[in-house]
Backbone as CSV, one residue per row, in Angstrom:
resi,resn,N_x,N_y,N_z,CA_x,CA_y,CA_z,C_x,C_y,C_z
1,UNK,0.676,-105.249,-71.221,0.930,-106.673,-71.076,1.847,-106.879,-69.878
2,UNK,1.625,-107.904,-69.091,2.443,-108.216,-67.936,3.811,-108.684,-68.416
3,UNK,4.883,-108.247,-67.733,6.238,-108.580,-68.166,6.446,-110.077,-68.346
4,UNK,5.930,-110.899,-67.414,6.123,-112.338,-67.506,5.491,-112.929,-68.760
5,UNK,4.542,-112.229,-69.330,3.820,-112.775,-70.467,4.353,-112.288,-71.799
6,UNK,5.417,-111.518,-71.777,5.984,-111.080,-73.042,6.386,-112.318,-73.830
7,UNK,6.004,-112.388,-75.105,6.256,-113.594,-75.853,7.721,-113.933,-76.059
8,UNK,8.640,-112.997,-75.839,10.038,-113.335,-76.012,10.632,-113.968,-74.751
9,UNK,9.863,-114.065,-73.677,10.353,-114.744,-72.478,10.148,-116.248,-72.662
10,UNK,10.589,-117.020,-71.701,10.412,-118.469,-71.767,9.108,-118.888,-71.121
11,UNK,8.147,-118.001,-71.086,6.896,-118.282,-70.416,6.171,-119.464,-71.051
12,UNK,6.061,-119.468,-72.368,5.491,-120.593,-73.093,6.534,-121.110,-74.065
13,UNK,6.540,-122.403,-74.265,7.501,-122.972,-75.198,6.840,-124.129,-75.927
14,UNK,7.420,-124.481,-77.053,6.930,-125.626,-77.810,8.089,-126.552,-78.122
15,UNK,7.762,-127.805,-78.214,8.733,-128.825,-78.601,8.286,-129.356,-79.949
16,UNK,8.937,-128.880,-81.016,8.520,-129.271,-82.366,8.785,-130.745,-82.655
17,UNK,9.637,-131.379,-81.873,9.915,-132.797,-82.060,8.951,-133.717,-81.328
18,UNK,8.056,-133.136,-80.557,7.106,-133.919,-79.773,5.998,-134.482,-80.653
19,UNK,5.467,-135.616,-80.237,4.309,-136.173,-80.940,3.034,-135.439,-80.555
20,UNK,3.075,-134.680,-79.464,1.909,-133.910,-79.036,1.796,-132.660,-79.903
21,UNK,0.618,-132.410,-80.466,0.456,-131.217,-81.310,0.790,-129.934,-80.548
22,UNK,1.291,-128.953,-81.278,1.728,-127.695,-80.664,0.576,-126.996,-79.962
23,UNK,-0.613,-126.974,-80.574,-1.740,-126.297,-79.924,-2.039,-126.941,-78.581
24,UNK,-1.881,-128.259,-78.491,-2.151,-128.953,-77.231,-1.058,-128.647,-76.204
25,UNK,0.190,-128.546,-76.648,1.269,-128.161,-75.737,0.965,-126.806,-75.111
26,UNK,0.506,-125.872,-75.946,0.203,-124.524,-75.456,-0.985,-124.517,-74.504
27,UNK,-2.051,-125.239,-74.851,-3.223,-125.246,-73.978,-2.879,-125.851,-72.623
28,UNK,-2.094,-126.912,-72.631,-1.723,-127.542,-71.358,-0.857,-126.617,-70.520
29,UNK,0.075,-125.919,-71.153,0.921,-124.988,-70.403,0.094,-123.871,-69.790
30,UNK,-0.831,-123.323,-70.549,-1.679,-122.247,-70.010,-2.583,-122.762,-68.899
31,UNK,-3.139,-123.959,-69.045,-3.967,-124.539,-67.978,-3.161,-124.682,-66.692
32,UNK,-1.926,-125.169,-66.827,-1.089,-125.356,-65.640,-0.728,-124.018,-65.001
33,UNK,-0.457,-123.007,-65.806,-0.115,-121.680,-65.266,-1.292,-121.086,-64.499
34,UNK,-2.493,-121.293,-64.996,-3.684,-120.798,-64.295,-3.926,-121.632,-63.029
35,UNK,-3.808,-122.950,-63.149,-4.039,-123.827,-61.990,-3.087,-123.512,-60.845
36,UNK,-1.853,-123.141,-61.187,-0.864,-122.867,-60.138,-0.976,-121.458,-59.573
37,UNK,-1.774,-120.619,-60.225,-1.910,-119.246,-59.767,-0.883,-118.301,-60.374
38,UNK,-0.055,-118.798,-61.295,0.916,-117.931,-61.973,0.198,-116.946,-62.886
39,UNK,-0.959,-117.345,-63.375,-1.840,-116.472,-64.151,-3.162,-116.394,-63.406
40,UNK,-3.661,-115.185,-63.243,-4.915,-115.008,-62.518,-5.866,-114.129,-63.331
41,UNK,-7.093,-114.098,-62.871,-8.151,-113.344,-63.539,-7.689,-111.948,-63.929
42,UNK,-7.974,-111.598,-65.174,-7.685,-110.268,-65.664,-6.327,-110.098,-66.318
43,UNK,-5.409,-111.032,-66.109,-4.099,-110.894,-66.745,-4.240,-111.102,-68.244
44,UNK,-3.642,-110.201,-69.002,-3.675,-110.305,-70.450,-2.619,-111.289,-70.927
45,UNK,-2.904,-111.909,-72.050,-1.954,-112.848,-72.648,-1.496,-112.273,-73.984
46,UNK,-0.356,-112.742,-74.487,0.136,-112.223,-75.765,-0.875,-112.456,-76.885
47,UNK,-0.872,-111.552,-77.851,-1.768,-111.711,-78.993,-1.348,-112.927,-79.815
48,UNK,-2.256,-113.382,-80.647,-1.970,-114.511,-81.532,-0.720,-114.211,-82.358
49,UNK,-0.686,-113.047,-82.933,0.441,-112.676,-83.807,1.754,-112.624,-83.028
50,UNK,1.743,-111.987,-81.850,2.960,-111.883,-81.041,3.504,-113.257,-80.659
51,UNK,2.614,-114.111,-80.171,3.059,-115.425,-79.716,3.504,-116.288,-80.888
52,UNK,2.801,-116.213,-82.006,3.188,-116.989,-83.187,4.591,-116.595,-83.650
53,UNK,4.873,-115.304,-83.658,6.208,-114.846,-84.063,7.267,-115.306,-83.074
54,UNK,6.982,-115.165,-81.789,7.963,-115.522,-80.760,8.285,-117.016,-80.774
55,UNK,7.268,-117.840,-81.048,7.465,-119.293,-81.027,7.757,-119.867,-82.412
56,UNK,7.699,-119.020,-83.433,7.928,-119.437,-84.819,6.964,-120.549,-85.233
57,UNK,5.682,-120.320,-84.950,4.638,-121.256,-85.373,3.568,-120.489,-86.136
58,UNK,2.730,-121.215,-86.820,1.665,-120.596,-87.616,0.641,-119.953,-86.675
59,UNK,0.184,-118.746,-87.003,-0.809,-118.074,-86.152,-2.081,-118.901,-85.933
60,UNK,-2.459,-119.719,-86.894,-3.669,-120.546,-86.710,-3.496,-121.544,-85.565
61,UNK,-2.269,-121.969,-85.328,-1.990,-122.886,-84.212,-2.285,-122.194,-82.890
62,UNK,-1.829,-120.961,-82.761,-2.069,-120.182,-81.541,-3.556,-119.897,-81.408
63,UNK,-4.175,-119.524,-82.505,-5.600,-119.215,-82.511,-6.422,-120.426,-82.064
64,UNK,-6.040,-121.609,-82.532,-6.754,-122.834,-82.143,-6.630,-123.064,-80.634
65,UNK,-5.431,-122.891,-80.109,-5.221,-123.078,-78.669,-6.053,-122.082,-77.872
66,UNK,-6.007,-120.829,-78.266,-6.760,-119.790,-77.563,-8.262,-120.049,-77.643
67,UNK,-8.750,-120.460,-78.812,-10.185,-120.721,-78.971,-10.646,-121.864,-78.085
68,UNK,-9.839,-122.913,-77.996,-10.189,-124.034,-77.119,-10.268,-123.578,-75.664
69,UNK,-9.298,-122.780,-75.246,-9.286,-122.306,-73.858,-10.416,-121.318,-73.590
70,UNK,-10.793,-120.575,-74.603,-11.938,-119.675,-74.457,-13.221,-120.485,-74.311
71,UNK,-13.365,-121.542,-75.101,-14.589,-122.346,-75.036,-14.737,-123.086,-73.712
72,UNK,-13.624,-123.370,-73.049,-13.729,-124.034,-71.744,-13.737,-123.039,-70.587
73,UNK,-13.718,-121.747,-70.898,-13.862,-120.732,-69.865,-12.587,-120.285,-69.199
74,UNK,-11.447,-120.665,-69.734,-10.191,-120.255,-69.136,-9.770,-118.863,-69.614
75,UNK,-10.043,-118.561,-70.885,-9.721,-117.255,-71.450,-10.987,-116.480,-71.762
76,UNK,-10.845,-115.171,-71.816,-11.957,-114.283,-72.131,-11.537,-113.392,-73.296
77,UNK,-12.338,-113.404,-74.348,-12.076,-112.559,-75.514,-12.849,-111.260,-75.352
78,UNK,-12.168,-110.148,-75.637,-12.799,-108.833,-75.559,-12.576,-108.143,-76.893
79,UNK,-13.620,-107.751,-77.521,-13.533,-107.143,-78.848,-12.597,-105.939,-78.851
80,UNK,-11.569,-105.987,-79.707,-10.630,-104.892,-79.851,-9.569,-104.803,-78.759
81,UNK,-9.612,-105.710,-77.798,-8.646,-105.707,-76.698,-7.972,-107.068,-76.607
82,UNK,-6.877,-107.121,-75.859,-6.161,-108.381,-75.676,-7.022,-109.401,-74.931
83,UNK,-6.800,-110.673,-75.250,-7.464,-111.735,-74.485,-6.859,-111.734,-73.089
84,UNK,-7.662,-112.211,-72.135,-7.161,-112.262,-70.766,-7.713,-113.492,-70.065
85,UNK,-7.137,-113.752,-68.911,-7.595,-114.876,-68.095,-8.986,-114.531,-67.584
86,UNK,-9.902,-115.484,-67.695,-11.301,-115.269,-67.334,-11.452,-114.941,-65.845
87,UNK,-12.510,-114.189,-65.516,-12.700,-113.681,-64.144,-12.772,-114.741,-63.046
88,UNK,-13.227,-115.948,-63.356,-13.391,-116.955,-62.296,-12.068,-117.547,-61.800
89,UNK,-10.956,-117.200,-62.421,-9.654,-117.769,-62.044,-8.869,-116.779,-61.189
90,UNK,-9.407,-116.491,-60.014,-8.821,-115.481,-59.140,-7.636,-115.992,-58.328
91,UNK,-7.542,-117.294,-58.126,-6.462,-117.838,-57.305,-6.099,-119.239,-57.781
92,UNK,-4.986,-119.725,-57.262,-4.505,-121.061,-57.620,-5.519,-122.119,-57.199
93,UNK,-5.530,-123.203,-57.933,-6.368,-124.333,-57.558,-5.735,-125.042,-56.363
94,UNK,-6.509,-125.908,-55.737,-5.996,-126.662,-54.596,-4.843,-127.568,-55.043
95,UNK,-4.036,-127.961,-54.089,-2.929,-128.873,-54.391,-3.458,-130.156,-55.006
96,UNK,-4.562,-130.660,-54.496,-5.151,-131.889,-55.029,-5.502,-131.732,-56.505
97,UNK,-6.096,-130.617,-56.872,-6.449,-130.374,-58.272,-5.214,-130.285,-59.149
98,UNK,-4.175,-129.632,-58.646,-2.941,-129.499,-59.424,-2.254,-130.844,-59.592
99,UNK,-2.295,-131.676,-58.555,-1.711,-133.019,-58.656,-2.438,-133.817,-59.726
100,UNK,-3.751,-133.674,-59.774,-4.529,-134.403,-60.787,-4.199,-133.939,-62.203
101,UNK,-3.818,-132.684,-62.378,-3.385,-132.210,-63.695,-2.060,-132.853,-64.105
102,UNK,-1.222,-133.150,-63.139,0.084,-133.759,-63.409,-0.023,-135.268,-63.627
103,UNK,-1.034,-135.881,-63.064,-1.156,-137.335,-63.077,-1.039,-137.981,-64.465
104,UNK,-1.724,-137.491,-65.496,-1.599,-138.149,-66.805,-0.160,-138.186,-67.337
105,UNK,0.588,-137.113,-67.122,1.985,-137.090,-67.578,2.822,-138.110,-66.813
106,UNK,2.579,-138.203,-65.518,3.336,-139.162,-64.714,2.952,-140.597,-65.041
107,UNK,1.671,-140.827,-65.350,1.254,-142.169,-65.761,1.950,-142.577,-67.053
108,UNK,2.052,-141.645,-67.975,2.741,-141.917,-69.237,4.225,-142.191,-68.986
109,UNK,4.856,-141.372,-68.142,6.271,-141.578,-67.821,6.480,-142.924,-67.123
110,UNK,5.574,-143.304,-66.225,5.688,-144.593,-65.527,5.561,-145.754,-66.513
111,UNK,4.625,-145.623,-67.443,4.441,-146.664,-68.454,5.714,-146.810,-69.300
112,UNK,6.303,-145.692,-69.679,7.525,-145.729,-70.480,8.684,-146.322,-69.680
113,UNK,8.775,-146.007,-68.398,9.834,-146.567,-67.552,9.693,-148.087,-67.456
114,UNK,8.451,-148.560,-67.310,8.220,-150.017,-67.263,8.592,-150.666,-68.588
115,UNK,8.219,-150.023,-69.704,8.553,-150.554,-71.027,10.065,-150.631,-71.231
116,UNK,10.785,-149.682,-70.647,12.249,-149.663,-70.741,12.898,-150.542,-69.673
117,UNK,12.057,-151.176,-68.852,12.497,-152.051,-67.769,13.468,-151.343,-66.821
118,UNK,13.127,-150.094,-66.491,13.898,-149.351,-65.509,13.365,-149.667,-64.119
119,UNK,14.251,-149.705,-63.158,13.835,-149.897,-61.779,13.168,-148.608,-61.307
120,UNK,12.163,-148.734,-60.427,11.499,-147.528,-59.912,12.480,-146.510,-59.330
121,UNK,13.516,-146.991,-58.647,14.496,-146.083,-58.057,15.199,-145.256,-59.134
122,UNK,15.496,-145.883,-60.286,16.161,-145.167,-61.378,15.243,-144.086,-61.942
123,UNK,13.985,-144.428,-62.156,13.026,-143.467,-62.711,12.805,-142.314,-61.731
124,UNK,12.676,-142.633,-60.446,12.477,-141.583,-59.444,13.702,-140.672,-59.339
125,UNK,14.889,-141.259,-59.416,16.112,-140.456,-59.362,16.183,-139.518,-60.566
126,UNK,15.818,-140.016,-61.740,15.815,-139.178,-62.931,14.786,-138.052,-62.794
127,UNK,13.610,-138.378,-62.277,12.578,-137.367,-62.086,13.058,-136.292,-61.118
128,UNK,13.686,-136.707,-60.020,14.216,-135.742,-59.058,15.286,-134.873,-59.702
129,UNK,16.157,-135.476,-60.498,17.216,-134.722,-61.179,16.607,-133.681,-62.114
130,UNK,15.594,-134.070,-62.865,14.934,-133.146,-63.789,14.245,-132.021,-63.023
131,UNK,13.589,-132.353,-61.922,12.965,-131.312,-61.089,14.010,-130.335,-60.567
132,UNK,15.132,-130.866,-60.110,16.192,-130.014,-59.555,16.824,-129.130,-60.619
133,UNK,16.882,-129.599,-61.876,17.442,-128.804,-62.957,16.629,-127.523,-63.156
134,UNK,15.353,-127.574,-62.889,14.503,-126.395,-63.021,14.786,-125.331,-61.988
135,UNK,15.470,-125.709,-60.904,15.786,-124.751,-59.836,17.024,-123.931,-60.124
136,UNK,17.859,-124.366,-61.056,19.083,-123.632,-61.352,18.847,-122.620,-62.470
137,UNK,19.380,-121.415,-62.322,19.181,-120.383,-63.350,19.934,-120.661,-64.620
């Protein structure tokens, strides 16, 4: 298993307080990791059991996420071996494609900012602050 994919790392995470189901949080995170090129063809991912233990979620939740990603061609199941990123994902997607993956989240955030009657400058400053927080160890 690749070191970055060890389930005890912060590679994948779940927010149990979110209204978004955990399986969907996981599928979206894996899609983004593949789209950005952080995961490429042939890289193995943690087993259902390993990831379920690391994230303290039911194994069926992980299994559901993996099955969905397998059905859309992102993951490849190999009998008796670890699942891995499917062969067609050899490199990162274009910047345009990655921006389109981010768009729904930003549309939701923009809608919430309008509902809270925040000025665009305030929302943009908060977004920049959150982005910058990711740069600090």
